NUZAMI-986421 format. One record per atom (N, C-alpha, C): residue number from 0; residue in one letter; atom name; x, y, z. Coordinates in nm, 2 decimals. Example, Ala and Ser with C-alpha at 12.3 -4.5 7.8 and 13.67 -1.06 7.14 Angstrom:
# NUZAMI-986421
0  A  N  1.32  -0.57  0.78
0  A  CA  1.23  -0.45  0.78
0  A  C  1.32  -0.33  0.78
1  S  N  1.28  -0.22  0.71
1  S  CA  1.37  -0.11  0.71
1  S  C  1.29  0.00  0.79
END
This chain:
# NUZAMI-986421
0  M  N  -0.46  -0.61  -1.19
0  M  CA  -0.45  -0.72  -1.27
0  M  C  -0.40  -0.84  -1.19
1  R  N  -0.30  -0.82  -1.10
1  R  CA  -0.24  -0.92  -1.02
1  R  C  -0.35  -0.98  -0.92
2  M  N  -0.44  -0.89  -0.87
2  M  CA  -0.54  -0.94  -0.78
2  M  C  -0.64  -1.02  -0.85
3  A  N  -0.68  -0.99  -0.97
3  A  CA  -0.77  -1.07  -1.05
3  A  C  -0.72  -1.20  -1.08
4  A  N  -0.59  -1.21  -1.11
4  A  CA  -0.52  -1.34  -1.13
4  A  C  -0.52  -1.42  -1.01
5  T  N  -0.50  -1.36  -0.89
5  T  CA  -0.49  -1.44  -0.77
5  T  C  -0.63  -1.50  -0.74
6  I  N  -0.73  -1.41  -0.76
6  I  CA  -0.87  -1.46  -0.73
6  I  C  -0.91  -1.57  -0.83
7  A  N  -0.87  -1.56  -0.95
7  A  CA  -0.89  -1.66  -1.06
7  A  C  -0.82  -1.79  -1.02
8  I  N  -0.70  -1.78  -0.97
8  I  CA  -0.63  -1.90  -0.93
8  I  C  -0.70  -1.97  -0.81
9  V  N  -0.75  -1.89  -0.71
9  V  CA  -0.82  -1.95  -0.60
9  V  C  -0.94  -2.02  -0.64
10  I  N  -1.02  -1.96  -0.73
10  I  CA  -1.14  -2.02  -0.78
10  I  C  -1.11  -2.15  -0.86
11  A  N  -1.01  -2.14  -0.95
11  A  CA  -0.97  -2.26  -1.02
11  A  C  -0.92  -2.37  -0.93
12  C  N  -0.85  -2.34  -0.83
12  C  CA  -0.80  -2.44  -0.74
12  C  C  -0.92  -2.50  -0.66
13  S  N  -1.01  -2.42  -0.63
13  S  CA  -1.13  -2.47  -0.56
13  S  C  -1.21  -2.57  -0.64
14  A  N  -1.23  -2.53  -0.77
14  A  CA  -1.30  -2.62  -0.85
14  A  C  -1.22  -2.75  -0.88
15  A  N  -1.09  -2.74  -0.90
15  A  CA  -1.01  -2.86  -0.92
15  A  C  -1.00  -2.95  -0.79
16  T  N  -0.99  -2.88  -0.68
16  T  CA  -0.98  -2.96  -0.55
16  T  C  -1.11  -3.03  -0.53
17  A  N  -1.23  -2.97  -0.55
17  A  CA  -1.36  -3.03  -0.53
17  A  C  -1.38  -3.15  -0.63
18  A  N  -1.33  -3.13  -0.76
18  A  CA  -1.36  -3.23  -0.86
18  A  C  -1.27  -3.35  -0.84
19  H  N  -1.14  -3.33  -0.80
19  H  CA  -1.05  -3.44  -0.80
19  H  C  -1.03  -3.50  -0.66
20  S  N  -1.10  -3.45  -0.56
20  S  CA  -1.08  -3.49  -0.43
20  S  C  -1.17  -3.61  -0.40
21  G  N  -1.12  -3.70  -0.32
21  G  CA  -1.20  -3.81  -0.27
21  G  C  -1.29  -3.77  -0.15
22  E  N  -1.25  -3.65  -0.09
22  E  CA  -1.33  -3.60  0.02
22  E  C  -1.46  -3.53  -0.03
23  S  N  -1.54  -3.50  0.07
23  S  CA  -1.66  -3.42  0.03
23  S  C  -1.62  -3.28  0.01
24  T  N  -1.70  -3.20  -0.04
24  T  CA  -1.67  -3.06  -0.07
24  T  C  -1.68  -2.98  0.06
25  Q  N  -1.69  -3.04  0.18
25  Q  CA  -1.70  -2.97  0.30
25  Q  C  -1.58  -2.87  0.33
26  C  N  -1.46  -2.92  0.29
26  C  CA  -1.34  -2.84  0.32
26  C  C  -1.29  -2.78  0.19
27  S  N  -1.37  -2.76  0.09
27  S  CA  -1.32  -2.71  -0.04
27  S  C  -1.26  -2.58  -0.04
28  D  N  -1.32  -2.48  0.04
28  D  CA  -1.26  -2.35  0.06
28  D  C  -1.12  -2.36  0.12
29  R  N  -1.11  -2.44  0.23
29  R  CA  -0.98  -2.45  0.29
29  R  C  -0.88  -2.52  0.20
30  N  N  -0.92  -2.62  0.13
30  N  CA  -0.82  -2.69  0.04
30  N  C  -0.78  -2.59  -0.07
31  A  N  -0.87  -2.51  -0.13
31  A  CA  -0.83  -2.42  -0.23
31  A  C  -0.74  -2.31  -0.18
32  L  N  -0.76  -2.26  -0.06
32  L  CA  -0.67  -2.16  -0.01
32  L  C  -0.54  -2.22  0.02
33  N  N  -0.53  -2.34  0.06
33  N  CA  -0.40  -2.40  0.10
33  N  C  -0.31  -2.43  -0.03
34  D  N  -0.38  -2.42  -0.15
34  D  CA  -0.30  -2.44  -0.27
34  D  C  -0.22  -2.31  -0.31
35  V  N  -0.25  -2.20  -0.24
35  V  CA  -0.18  -2.07  -0.28
35  V  C  -0.10  -2.02  -0.16
36  S  N  -0.01  -1.93  -0.18
36  S  CA  0.07  -1.87  -0.07
36  S  C  -0.02  -1.80  0.03
37  V  N  0.04  -1.78  0.15
37  V  CA  -0.04  -1.71  0.25
37  V  C  -0.08  -1.57  0.21
38  D  N  0.01  -1.49  0.14
38  D  CA  -0.03  -1.36  0.10
38  D  C  -0.15  -1.37  0.00
39  A  N  -0.15  -1.46  -0.09
39  A  CA  -0.26  -1.47  -0.18
39  A  C  -0.38  -1.51  -0.11
40  R  N  -0.37  -1.59  0.00
40  R  CA  -0.49  -1.63  0.08
40  R  C  -0.55  -1.51  0.14
41  L  N  -0.47  -1.42  0.19
41  L  CA  -0.52  -1.30  0.26
41  L  C  -0.58  -1.21  0.16
42  V  N  -0.52  -1.20  0.04
42  V  CA  -0.58  -1.11  -0.07
42  V  C  -0.71  -1.16  -0.11
43  A  N  -0.72  -1.29  -0.13
43  A  CA  -0.85  -1.35  -0.17
43  A  C  -0.96  -1.33  -0.07
44  I  N  -0.93  -1.34  0.06
44  I  CA  -1.02  -1.31  0.16
44  I  C  -1.06  -1.17  0.17
45  K  N  -0.96  -1.08  0.15
45  K  CA  -0.99  -0.94  0.16
45  K  C  -1.08  -0.90  0.04
46  Y  N  -1.06  -0.96  -0.08
46  Y  CA  -1.15  -0.93  -0.19
46  Y  C  -1.28  -0.99  -0.17
47  Y  N  -1.29  -1.10  -0.10
47  Y  CA  -1.43  -1.15  -0.06
47  Y  C  -1.50  -1.04  0.02
48  F  N  -1.43  -0.98  0.11
48  F  CA  -1.50  -0.87  0.19
48  F  C  -1.53  -0.75  0.10
49  V  N  -1.45  -0.72  0.00
49  V  CA  -1.48  -0.61  -0.09
49  V  C  -1.62  -0.64  -0.16
50  G  N  -1.63  -0.76  -0.21
50  G  CA  -1.76  -0.80  -0.27
50  G  C  -1.87  -0.80  -0.17
51  L  N  -1.85  -0.85  -0.05
51  L  CA  -1.95  -0.85  0.05
51  L  C  -2.00  -0.71  0.09
52  A  N  -1.90  -0.62  0.10
52  A  CA  -1.93  -0.48  0.14
52  A  C  -2.01  -0.42  0.03
53  S  N  -1.97  -0.44  -0.09
53  S  CA  -2.04  -0.38  -0.21
53  S  C  -2.19  -0.42  -0.22
54  S  N  -2.22  -0.53  -0.17
54  S  CA  -2.36  -0.58  -0.18
54  S  C  -2.45  -0.53  -0.06
55  L  N  -2.39  -0.46  0.04
55  L  CA  -2.47  -0.41  0.15
55  L  C  -2.54  -0.28  0.11
56  T  N  -2.67  -0.27  0.16
56  T  CA  -2.75  -0.16  0.14
56  T  C  -2.74  -0.06  0.25
57  D  N  -2.70  -0.10  0.37
57  D  CA  -2.70  -0.01  0.49
57  D  C  -2.56  0.06  0.48
58  P  N  -2.57  0.20  0.47
58  P  CA  -2.44  0.27  0.45
58  P  C  -2.35  0.26  0.58
59  K  N  -2.41  0.25  0.70
59  K  CA  -2.33  0.24  0.82
59  K  C  -2.25  0.11  0.82
60  R  N  -2.33  0.00  0.79
60  R  CA  -2.26  -0.13  0.78
60  R  C  -2.16  -0.14  0.68
61  H  N  -2.18  -0.08  0.56
61  H  CA  -2.09  -0.08  0.45
61  H  C  -1.96  -0.01  0.50
62  A  N  -1.97  0.11  0.56
62  A  CA  -1.86  0.18  0.61
62  A  C  -1.78  0.10  0.72
63  C  N  -1.85  0.03  0.80
63  C  CA  -1.79  -0.05  0.90
63  C  C  -1.71  -0.17  0.84
64  Y  N  -1.77  -0.23  0.74
64  Y  CA  -1.69  -0.34  0.67
64  Y  C  -1.57  -0.29  0.60
65  E  N  -1.58  -0.17  0.54
65  E  CA  -1.46  -0.11  0.48
65  E  C  -1.35  -0.08  0.58
66  A  N  -1.39  -0.02  0.69
66  A  CA  -1.30  0.01  0.80
66  A  C  -1.24  -0.11  0.87
67  E  N  -1.32  -0.21  0.90
67  E  CA  -1.27  -0.32  0.98
67  E  C  -1.21  -0.43  0.90
68  A  N  -1.26  -0.46  0.78
68  A  CA  -1.21  -0.57  0.70
68  A  C  -1.12  -0.54  0.58
69  I  N  -1.15  -0.42  0.52
69  I  CA  -1.09  -0.39  0.39
69  I  C  -0.97  -0.30  0.41
70  N  N  -0.99  -0.19  0.49
70  N  CA  -0.88  -0.09  0.51
70  N  C  -0.80  -0.10  0.64
71  D  N  -0.83  -0.20  0.72
71  D  CA  -0.75  -0.22  0.84
71  D  C  -0.61  -0.27  0.81
72  P  N  -0.51  -0.19  0.84
72  P  CA  -0.37  -0.23  0.81
72  P  C  -0.33  -0.36  0.90
73  T  N  -0.39  -0.38  1.01
73  T  CA  -0.35  -0.50  1.09
73  T  C  -0.42  -0.63  1.04
74  L  N  -0.51  -0.62  0.94
74  L  CA  -0.58  -0.74  0.89
74  L  C  -0.64  -0.83  0.99
75  R  N  -0.69  -0.77  1.10
75  R  CA  -0.74  -0.85  1.21
75  R  C  -0.86  -0.94  1.17
76  V  N  -0.96  -0.88  1.10
76  V  CA  -1.07  -0.96  1.05
76  V  C  -1.03  -1.06  0.94
77  V  N  -0.95  -1.02  0.85
77  V  CA  -0.90  -1.11  0.75
77  V  C  -0.83  -1.23  0.80
78  N  N  -0.74  -1.20  0.90
78  N  CA  -0.66  -1.31  0.96
78  N  C  -0.76  -1.40  1.04
79  K  N  -0.86  -1.35  1.11
79  K  CA  -0.95  -1.43  1.18
79  K  C  -1.03  -1.52  1.09
80  T  N  -1.07  -1.46  0.97
80  T  CA  -1.14  -1.54  0.87
80  T  C  -1.05  -1.66  0.82
81  L  N  -0.93  -1.63  0.79
81  L  CA  -0.84  -1.73  0.75
81  L  C  -0.82  -1.84  0.86
82  E  N  -0.81  -1.80  0.98
82  E  CA  -0.80  -1.89  1.09
82  E  C  -0.92  -1.98  1.10
83  L  N  -1.04  -1.93  1.09
83  L  CA  -1.16  -2.01  1.10
83  L  C  -1.17  -2.11  0.98
84  I  N  -1.12  -2.06  0.86
84  I  CA  -1.13  -2.15  0.75
84  I  C  -1.03  -2.27  0.77
85  E  N  -0.91  -2.24  0.81
85  E  CA  -0.80  -2.34  0.83
85  E  C  -0.83  -2.43  0.95
86  R  N  -0.86  -2.37  1.06
86  R  CA  -0.88  -2.45  1.18
86  R  C  -1.01  -2.53  1.19
87  D  N  -1.12  -2.47  1.15
87  D  CA  -1.25  -2.54  1.16
87  D  C  -1.31  -2.59  1.03
88  C  N  -1.24  -2.56  0.92
88  C  CA  -1.29  -2.60  0.79
88  C  C  -1.42  -2.54  0.76
89  T  N  -1.43  -2.41  0.80
89  T  CA  -1.55  -2.33  0.78
89  T  C  -1.55  -2.28  0.64
90  P  N  -1.66  -2.28  0.57
90  P  CA  -1.67  -2.22  0.44
90  P  C  -1.64  -2.07  0.45
91  M  N  -1.59  -2.01  0.34
91  M  CA  -1.55  -1.87  0.34
91  M  C  -1.67  -1.78  0.39
92  S  N  -1.78  -1.81  0.34
92  S  CA  -1.90  -1.72  0.37
92  S  C  -1.93  -1.72  0.52
93  G  N  -1.92  -1.84  0.58
93  G  CA  -1.95  -1.85  0.73
93  G  C  -1.84  -1.79  0.81
94  A  N  -1.71  -1.82  0.77
94  A  CA  -1.60  -1.76  0.84
94  A  C  -1.59  -1.61  0.83
95  A  N  -1.63  -1.56  0.72
95  A  CA  -1.63  -1.41  0.70
95  A  C  -1.73  -1.35  0.79
96  Q  N  -1.85  -1.41  0.79
96  Q  CA  -1.96  -1.35  0.88
96  Q  C  -1.92  -1.36  1.03
97  A  N  -1.86  -1.47  1.07
97  A  CA  -1.83  -1.49  1.21
97  A  C  -1.71  -1.39  1.25
98  A  N  -1.62  -1.37  1.16
98  A  CA  -1.50  -1.29  1.19
98  A  C  -1.54  -1.14  1.20
99  I  N  -1.64  -1.10  1.12
99  I  CA  -1.68  -0.95  1.11
99  I  C  -1.79  -0.92  1.21
100  A  N  -1.85  -1.03  1.27
100  A  CA  -1.97  -1.01  1.35
100  A  C  -1.94  -0.92  1.48
101  Q  N  -1.83  -0.94  1.54
101  Q  CA  -1.80  -0.86  1.66
101  Q  C  -1.77  -0.72  1.63
102  A  N  -1.70  -0.69  1.51
102  A  CA  -1.66  -0.56  1.48
102  A  C  -1.78  -0.48  1.42
103  C  N  -1.86  -0.55  1.35
103  C  CA  -1.98  -0.48  1.28
103  C  C  -2.11  -0.56  1.31
104  P  N  -2.16  -0.54  1.43
104  P  CA  -2.29  -0.62  1.46
104  P  C  -2.41  -0.58  1.37
END
């Protein structure tokens, strides 16, 4: 229940940030994530990977995503994704693909 609430907050913040911002929506994912705590950012990104992995049809790639992004206790891929979003203003989808690309080609 807490995870669903966190994701709902991130989505709501994203919509509010894009609607009320004078900036373009180029950095809307970064702005939405900045509105919540670091732990919530990491949870939102981790659950993005859960959704991404569930849509994969290749079982080997699915297993790799689960091992490298979802079940990795060091959160290496999740932290890399957050870094790309914050540093380069990369949208979540692009940052996630770039972060997981080395681990799961």
